[in-house]
C-alpha positions as CSV (number, residue, x, y, z in Angstrom):
1,M,99.6,-10.5,11.4
2,V,101.0,-12.9,14.0
3,Q,98.7,-14.5,16.6
4,A,99.2,-16.7,19.6
5,W,98.8,-20.4,18.8
6,N,95.9,-20.8,21.1
7,L,93.7,-18.0,19.7
8,R,91.2,-18.7,17.0
9,P,91.8,-16.7,13.9
10,K,88.9,-14.4,13.0
11,Y,88.1,-13.8,9.3
12,P,85.1,-11.8,8.0
13,G,82.1,-14.0,7.1
14,Q,83.6,-17.1,8.8
15,K,81.5,-18.6,11.6
16,W,84.1,-20.9,13.2
17,C,87.7,-21.7,12.7
18,P,89.5,-24.2,15.0
19,S,92.5,-22.9,16.9
20,A,95.8,-24.8,16.7
21,E,95.3,-25.9,20.3
22,F,91.9,-27.4,19.4
23,V,93.4,-29.3,16.4
24,E,96.3,-30.5,18.6
25,S,94.0,-31.9,21.3
26,A,91.8,-33.5,18.7
27,L,94.8,-35.2,17.1
28,I,96.0,-36.4,20.6
29,F,92.6,-37.9,21.2
30,F,92.5,-39.5,17.8
31,Y,95.9,-41.0,18.2
32,G,95.1,-42.5,21.5
33,S,91.7,-43.9,20.4
34,T,93.2,-45.6,17.3
35,N,96.4,-46.7,19.0
36,I,94.5,-48.5,21.8
37,F,93.6,-51.1,19.2
38,L,96.7,-51.1,17.0
39,E,99.2,-51.7,19.8
40,H,97.8,-55.2,20.4
41,L,97.7,-56.1,16.7
42,G,101.5,-55.8,16.4
43,G,102.0,-58.8,18.7
44,S,102.4,-62.4,17.4
45,S,100.1,-64.0,20.0
46,S,96.5,-63.4,20.7
47,E,97.1,-63.1,24.5
48,W,97.6,-59.7,26.1
49,S,101.2,-59.4,27.4
50,A,102.5,-57.0,30.1
51,Q,103.9,-54.8,27.3
52,D,100.4,-54.7,25.7
53,M,99.0,-53.6,29.1
54,E,101.6,-50.9,29.4
55,H,100.9,-49.5,26.0
56,L,97.2,-49.7,26.8
57,A,97.8,-47.5,29.9
58,I,99.8,-45.0,27.8
59,T,97.0,-44.8,25.2
60,V,94.4,-44.2,27.9
61,L,96.5,-41.3,29.0
62,F,96.5,-39.9,25.5
63,I,92.7,-40.3,25.2
64,G,92.3,-38.6,28.6
65,G,94.7,-35.8,27.6
66,G,92.8,-35.2,24.4
67,L,89.5,-35.1,26.2
68,V,90.6,-32.9,29.0
69,S,92.1,-30.3,26.7
70,H,88.9,-30.0,24.6
71,P,86.6,-28.0,27.0
72,P,89.0,-25.0,27.4
73,V,89.3,-24.5,23.7
74,S,85.7,-25.4,22.8
75,P,83.8,-22.6,20.9
76,S,80.7,-23.2,23.1
77,I,82.5,-22.1,26.2
78,P,83.1,-18.3,26.3
79,S,86.6,-17.0,26.4
80,P,87.7,-15.1,29.6
81,P,87.3,-11.3,29.4
82,F,91.0,-10.6,29.7
């Protein structure tokens, strides 16, 4: 049986199973939250450069993207009737 990637699979006796969309948004959030610290560690100096700030802004976008995409796929929010 083939399902859409954003639908949660339903198995008998299973309370909750994450959809692929939920896993994807969790990974985007995790990547952003870990990358925010790791981008600066790659530099040779302890001062923040313009490139560090640029990467910081990009990782904030990843964190925001991961957080914004969680509520629509959250199991606590009911699915639309269609």
